[in-house]
PDB file of N, CA, C and O in Angstrom:
ATOM      1  N   MET A   1     101.012 128.385  97.462  1.00  0.00           N
ATOM      2  CA  MET A   1     100.422 129.169  98.547  1.00  0.00           C
ATOM      3  C   MET A   1      99.722 128.267  99.558  1.00  0.00           C
ATOM      4  O   MET A   1      99.827 128.488 100.764  1.00  0.00           O
ATOM      5  N   LYS A   2      99.001 127.245  99.068  1.00  0.00           N
ATOM      6  CA  LYS A   2      98.292 126.347  99.979  1.00  0.00           C
ATOM      7  C   LYS A   2      99.270 125.662 100.920  1.00  0.00           C
ATOM      8  O   LYS A   2      98.987 125.502 102.107  1.00  0.00           O
ATOM      9  N   PHE A   3     100.426 125.256 100.391  1.00  0.00           N
ATOM     10  CA  PHE A   3     101.431 124.571 101.199  1.00  0.00           C
ATOM     11  C   PHE A   3     101.895 125.476 102.339  1.00  0.00           C
ATOM     12  O   PHE A   3     102.063 125.007 103.464  1.00  0.00           O
ATOM     13  N   ASN A   4     102.104 126.767 102.064  1.00  0.00           N
ATOM     14  CA  ASN A   4     102.508 127.719 103.104  1.00  0.00           C
ATOM     15  C   ASN A   4     101.432 127.851 104.174  1.00  0.00           C
ATOM     16  O   ASN A   4     101.747 127.942 105.361  1.00  0.00           O
ATOM     17  N   ASN A   5     100.172 127.863 103.769  1.00  0.00           N
ATOM     18  CA  ASN A   5      99.074 127.937 104.733  1.00  0.00           C
ATOM     19  C   ASN A   5      99.043 126.703 105.619  1.00  0.00           C
ATOM     20  O   ASN A   5      98.782 126.802 106.818  1.00  0.00           O
ATOM     21  N   LEU A   6      99.312 125.532 105.028  1.00  0.00           N
ATOM     22  CA  LEU A   6      99.353 124.300 105.822  1.00  0.00           C
ATOM     23  C   LEU A   6     100.461 124.378 106.865  1.00  0.00           C
ATOM     24  O   LEU A   6     100.271 123.959 108.007  1.00  0.00           O
ATOM     25  N   ILE A   7     101.598 124.902 106.484  1.00  0.00           N
ATOM     26  CA  ILE A   7     102.714 125.038 107.432  1.00  0.00           C
ATOM     27  C   ILE A   7     102.328 125.980 108.565  1.00  0.00           C
ATOM     28  O   ILE A   7     102.551 125.672 109.736  1.00  0.00           O
ATOM     29  N   GLU A   8     101.754 127.120 108.223  1.00  0.00           N
ATOM     30  CA  GLU A   8     101.332 128.080 109.252  1.00  0.00           C
ATOM     31  C   GLU A   8     100.325 127.460 110.222  1.00  0.00           C
ATOM     32  O   GLU A   8     100.404 127.690 111.429  1.00  0.00           O
ATOM     33  N   ASN A   9      99.388 126.683 109.704  1.00  0.00           N
ATOM     34  CA  ASN A   9      98.342 126.103 110.532  1.00  0.00           C
ATOM     35  C   ASN A   9      98.852 125.015 111.472  1.00  0.00           C
ATOM     36  O   ASN A   9      98.168 124.676 112.438  1.00  0.00           O
ATOM     37  N   THR A  10     100.035 124.460 111.214  1.00  0.00           N
ATOM     38  CA  THR A  10     100.577 123.438 112.116  1.00  0.00           C
ATOM     39  C   THR A  10     101.015 124.050 113.438  1.00  0.00           C
ATOM     40  O   THR A  10     101.316 123.322 114.384  1.00  0.00           O
ATOM     41  N   PHE A  11     101.054 125.374 113.517  1.00  0.00           N
ATOM     42  CA  PHE A  11     101.421 126.063 114.754  1.00  0.00           C
ATOM     43  C   PHE A  11     100.213 126.709 115.439  1.00  0.00           C
ATOM     44  O   PHE A  11     100.369 127.578 116.297  1.00  0.00           O
ATOM     45  N   CYS A  12      99.028 126.282 115.057  1.00  0.00           N
ATOM     46  CA  CYS A  12      97.785 126.780 115.642  1.00  0.00           C
ATOM     47  C   CYS A  12      97.744 126.442 117.132  1.00  0.00           C
ATOM     48  O   CYS A  12      98.125 125.332 117.505  1.00  0.00           O
ATOM     49  N   PRO A  13      97.301 127.346 117.989  1.00  0.00           N
ATOM     50  CA  PRO A  13      97.254 127.048 119.428  1.00  0.00           C
ATOM     51  C   PRO A  13      96.194 126.001 119.804  1.00  0.00           C
ATOM     52  O   PRO A  13      96.266 125.409 120.881  1.00  0.00           O
ATOM     53  N   ASN A  14      95.226 125.775 118.933  1.00  0.00           N
ATOM     54  CA  ASN A  14      94.198 124.770 119.188  1.00  0.00           C
ATOM     55  C   ASN A  14      94.749 123.409 118.773  1.00  0.00           C
ATOM     56  O   ASN A  14      95.057 123.196 117.601  1.00  0.00           O
ATOM     57  N   PHE A  15      94.876 122.480 119.735  1.00  0.00           N
ATOM     58  CA  PHE A  15      95.520 121.198 119.477  1.00  0.00           C
ATOM     59  C   PHE A  15      94.839 120.416 118.363  1.00  0.00           C
ATOM     60  O   PHE A  15      95.518 119.859 117.500  1.00  0.00           O
ATOM     61  N   ARG A  16      93.522 120.364 118.366  1.00  0.00           N
ATOM     62  CA  ARG A  16      92.801 119.606 117.334  1.00  0.00           C
ATOM     63  C   ARG A  16      93.046 120.179 115.937  1.00  0.00           C
ATOM     64  O   ARG A  16      93.248 119.432 114.980  1.00  0.00           O
ATOM     65  N   GLU A  17      93.027 121.484 115.831  1.00  0.00           N
ATOM     66  CA  GLU A  17      93.300 122.121 114.542  1.00  0.00           C
ATOM     67  C   GLU A  17      94.752 121.908 114.123  1.00  0.00           C
ATOM     68  O   GLU A  17      95.042 121.700 112.945  1.00  0.00           O
ATOM     69  N   MET A  18      95.656 121.959 115.088  1.00  0.00           N
ATOM     70  CA  MET A  18      97.067 121.739 114.808  1.00  0.00           C
ATOM     71  C   MET A  18      97.282 120.318 114.275  1.00  0.00           C
ATOM     72  O   MET A  18      98.006 120.127 113.298  1.00  0.00           O
ATOM     73  N   LEU A  19      96.655 119.322 114.912  1.00  0.00           N
ATOM     74  CA  LEU A  19      96.781 117.934 114.478  1.00  0.00           C
ATOM     75  C   LEU A  19      96.215 117.765 113.072  1.00  0.00           C
ATOM     76  O   LEU A  19      96.845 117.139 112.219  1.00  0.00           O
ATOM     77  N   LYS A  20      95.040 118.315 112.829  1.00  0.00           N
ATOM     78  CA  LYS A  20      94.419 118.222 111.512  1.00  0.00           C
ATOM     79  C   LYS A  20      95.314 118.849 110.445  1.00  0.00           C
ATOM     80  O   LYS A  20      95.498 118.272 109.373  1.00  0.00           O
ATOM     81  N   SER A  21      95.866 120.012 110.730  1.00  0.00           N
ATOM     82  CA  SER A  21      96.735 120.692 109.774  1.00  0.00           C
ATOM     83  C   SER A  21      98.032 119.921 109.550  1.00  0.00           C
ATOM     84  O   SER A  21      98.545 119.877 108.431  1.00  0.00           O
ATOM     85  N   SER A  22      98.555 119.322 110.594  1.00  0.00           N
ATOM     86  CA  SER A  22      99.777 118.522 110.458  1.00  0.00           C
ATOM     87  C   SER A  22      99.544 117.310 109.567  1.00  0.00           C
ATOM     88  O   SER A  22     100.402 116.953 108.761  1.00  0.00           O
ATOM     89  N   VAL A  23      98.391 116.680 109.711  1.00  0.00           N
ATOM     90  CA  VAL A  23      98.037 115.529 108.874  1.00  0.00           C
ATOM     91  C   VAL A  23      97.903 115.981 107.418  1.00  0.00           C
ATOM     92  O   VAL A  23      98.412 115.317 106.516  1.00  0.00           O
ATOM     93  N   GLU A  24      97.234 117.085 107.187  1.00  0.00           N
ATOM     94  CA  GLU A  24      97.072 117.603 105.825  1.00  0.00           C
ATOM     95  C   GLU A  24      98.421 117.951 105.216  1.00  0.00           C
ATOM     96  O   GLU A  24      98.650 117.696 104.033  1.00  0.00           O
ATOM     97  N   LEU A  25      99.319 118.534 106.012  1.00  0.00           N
ATOM     98  CA  LEU A  25     100.650 118.884 105.532  1.00  0.00           C
ATOM     99  C   LEU A  25     101.436 117.627 105.164  1.00  0.00           C
ATOM    100  O   LEU A  25     102.095 117.585 104.125  1.00  0.00           O
ATOM    101  N   ALA A  26     101.366 116.620 106.004  1.00  0.00           N
ATOM    102  CA  ALA A  26     102.067 115.363 105.721  1.00  0.00           C
ATOM    103  C   ALA A  26     101.559 114.743 104.422  1.00  0.00           C
ATOM    104  O   ALA A  26     102.355 114.272 103.609  1.00  0.00           O
ATOM    105  N   LYS A  27     100.265 114.740 104.224  1.00  0.00           N
ATOM    106  CA  LYS A  27      99.693 114.197 102.987  1.00  0.00           C
ATOM    107  C   LYS A  27     100.154 115.004 101.776  1.00  0.00           C
ATOM    108  O   LYS A  27     100.515 114.430 100.748  1.00  0.00           O
ATOM    109  N   ALA A  28     100.144 116.332 101.895  1.00  0.00           N
ATOM    110  CA  ALA A  28     100.563 117.196 100.786  1.00  0.00           C
ATOM    111  C   ALA A  28     102.046 117.006 100.468  1.00  0.00           C
ATOM    112  O   ALA A  28     102.470 117.201  99.329  1.00  0.00           O
ATOM    113  N   ALA A  29     102.830 116.625 101.478  1.00  0.00           N
ATOM    114  CA  ALA A  29     104.264 116.414 101.280  1.00  0.00           C
ATOM    115  C   ALA A  29     104.570 115.013 100.770  1.00  0.00           C
ATOM    116  O   ALA A  29     105.725 114.693 100.490  1.00  0.00           O
ATOM    117  N   GLY A  30     103.534 114.168 100.647  1.00  0.00           N
ATOM    118  CA  GLY A  30     103.727 112.843 100.089  1.00  0.00           C
ATOM    119  C   GLY A  30     104.084 111.761 101.094  1.00  0.00           C
ATOM    120  O   GLY A  30     104.576 110.702 100.705  1.00  0.00           O
ATOM    121  N   VAL A  31     103.848 112.004 102.376  1.00  0.00           N
ATOM    122  CA  VAL A  31     104.106 110.992 103.396  1.00  0.00           C
ATOM    123  C   VAL A  31     103.088 109.863 103.237  1.00  0.00           C
ATOM    124  O   VAL A  31     101.901 110.112 103.025  1.00  0.00           O
ATOM    125  N   GLU A  32     103.561 108.627 103.339  1.00  0.00           N
ATOM    126  CA  GLU A  32     102.660 107.484 103.208  1.00  0.00           C
ATOM    127  C   GLU A  32     101.614 107.508 104.323  1.00  0.00           C
ATOM    128  O   GLU A  32     101.917 107.836 105.470  1.00  0.00           O
ATOM    129  N   GLU A  33     100.384 107.157 103.965  1.00  0.00           N
ATOM    130  CA  GLU A  33      99.258 107.202 104.909  1.00  0.00           C
ATOM    131  C   GLU A  33      99.547 106.461 106.211  1.00  0.00           C
ATOM    132  O   GLU A  33      99.220 106.956 107.289  1.00  0.00           O
ATOM    133  N   ASP A  34     100.153 105.283 106.122  1.00  0.00           N
ATOM    134  CA  ASP A  34     100.382 104.486 107.327  1.00  0.00           C
ATOM    135  C   ASP A  34     101.499 105.049 108.199  1.00  0.00           C
ATOM    136  O   ASP A  34     101.703 104.572 109.316  1.00  0.00           O
ATOM    137  N   SER A  35     102.223 106.051 107.714  1.00  0.00           N
ATOM    138  CA  SER A  35     103.280 106.690 108.502  1.00  0.00           C
ATOM    139  C   SER A  35     102.824 107.979 109.165  1.00  0.00           C
ATOM    140  O   SER A  35     103.573 108.581 109.935  1.00  0.00           O
ATOM    141  N   ILE A  36     101.604 108.404 108.873  1.00  0.00           N
ATOM    142  CA  ILE A  36     101.091 109.670 109.417  1.00  0.00           C
ATOM    143  C   ILE A  36     100.475 109.431 110.793  1.00  0.00           C
ATOM    144  O   ILE A  36      99.639 108.545 110.970  1.00  0.00           O
ATOM    145  N   LEU A  37     100.898 110.229 111.750  1.00  0.00           N
ATOM    146  CA  LEU A  37     100.344 110.156 113.110  1.00  0.00           C
ATOM    147  C   LEU A  37      99.069 110.993 113.133  1.00  0.00           C
ATOM    148  O   LEU A  37      99.103 112.192 113.411  1.00  0.00           O
ATOM    149  N   ASP A  38      97.946 110.344 112.838  1.00  0.00           N
ATOM    150  CA  ASP A  38      96.692 111.079 112.672  1.00  0.00           C
ATOM    151  C   ASP A  38      95.657 110.786 113.756  1.00  0.00           C
ATOM    152  O   ASP A  38      94.475 111.088 113.590  1.00  0.00           O
ATOM    153  N   SER A  39      96.100 110.204 114.851  1.00  0.00           N
ATOM    154  CA  SER A  39      95.188 109.971 115.972  1.00  0.00           C
ATOM    155  C   SER A  39      95.996 109.988 117.273  1.00  0.00           C
ATOM    156  O   SER A  39      97.217 109.830 117.268  1.00  0.00           O
ATOM    157  N   MET A  40      95.293 110.180 118.364  1.00  0.00           N
ATOM    158  CA  MET A  40      95.979 110.193 119.662  1.00  0.00           C
ATOM    159  C   MET A  40      96.617 108.830 119.939  1.00  0.00           C
ATOM    160  O   MET A  40      97.703 108.762 120.514  1.00  0.00           O
ATOM    161  N   ASN A  41      95.955 107.756 119.540  1.00  0.00           N
ATOM    162  CA  ASN A  41      96.521 106.420 119.750  1.00  0.00           C
ATOM    163  C   ASN A  41      97.821 106.243 118.990  1.00  0.00           C
ATOM    164  O   ASN A  41      98.784 105.708 119.539  1.00  0.00           O
ATOM    165  N   LYS A  42      97.873 106.679 117.740  1.00  0.00           N
ATOM    166  CA  LYS A  42      99.095 106.570 116.956  1.00  0.00           C
ATOM    167  C   LYS A  42     100.205 107.440 117.546  1.00  0.00           C
ATOM    168  O   LYS A  42     101.371 107.043 117.558  1.00  0.00           O
ATOM    169  N   ILE A  43      99.845 108.609 118.028  1.00  0.00           N
ATOM    170  CA  ILE A  43     100.829 109.498 118.646  1.00  0.00           C
ATOM    171  C   ILE A  43     101.375 108.854 119.917  1.00  0.00           C
ATOM    172  O   ILE A  43     102.589 108.829 120.123  1.00  0.00           O
ATOM    173  N   ASP A  44     100.506 108.339 120.759  1.00  0.00           N
ATOM    174  CA  ASP A  44     100.933 107.675 121.987  1.00  0.00           C
ATOM    175  C   ASP A  44     101.816 106.469 121.685  1.00  0.00           C
ATOM    176  O   ASP A  44     102.856 106.285 122.317  1.00  0.00           O
ATOM    177  N   ASP A  45     101.402 105.643 120.716  1.00  0.00           N
ATOM    178  CA  ASP A  45     102.182 104.461 120.351  1.00  0.00           C
ATOM    179  C   ASP A  45     103.573 104.858 119.851  1.00  0.00           C
ATOM    180  O   ASP A  45     104.554 104.175 120.143  1.00  0.00           O
ATOM    181  N   TYR A  46     103.658 105.938 119.113  1.00  0.00           N
ATOM    182  CA  TYR A  46     104.931 106.386 118.549  1.00  0.00           C
ATOM    183  C   TYR A  46     105.886 106.894 119.638  1.00  0.00           C
ATOM    184  O   TYR A  46     107.073 106.570 119.629  1.00  0.00           O
ATOM    185  N   PHE A  47     105.362 107.684 120.567  1.00  0.00           N
ATOM    186  CA  PHE A  47     106.226 108.336 121.544  1.00  0.00           C
ATOM    187  C   PHE A  47     106.394 107.568 122.858  1.00  0.00           C
ATOM    188  O   PHE A  47     107.308 107.851 123.633  1.00  0.00           O
ATOM    189  N   VAL A  48     105.524 106.611 123.103  1.00  0.00           N
ATOM    190  CA  VAL A  48     105.617 105.891 124.387  1.00  0.00           C
ATOM    191  C   VAL A  48     106.260 104.558 124.216  1.00  0.00           C
ATOM    192  O   VAL A  48     106.419 103.820 125.189  1.00  0.00           O
TER     193      VAL A  48
END
């Protein structure tokens, strides 16, 4: 059930909450910490 809530929260209209939920979902799914885009700098570096 918690995993489903994490998925739902990744679509939150509040960007900060969406980012936080996406990070929590990635961790729960077993994504390595250094591969998680958990800051604006990491997001910018990844996409730019």
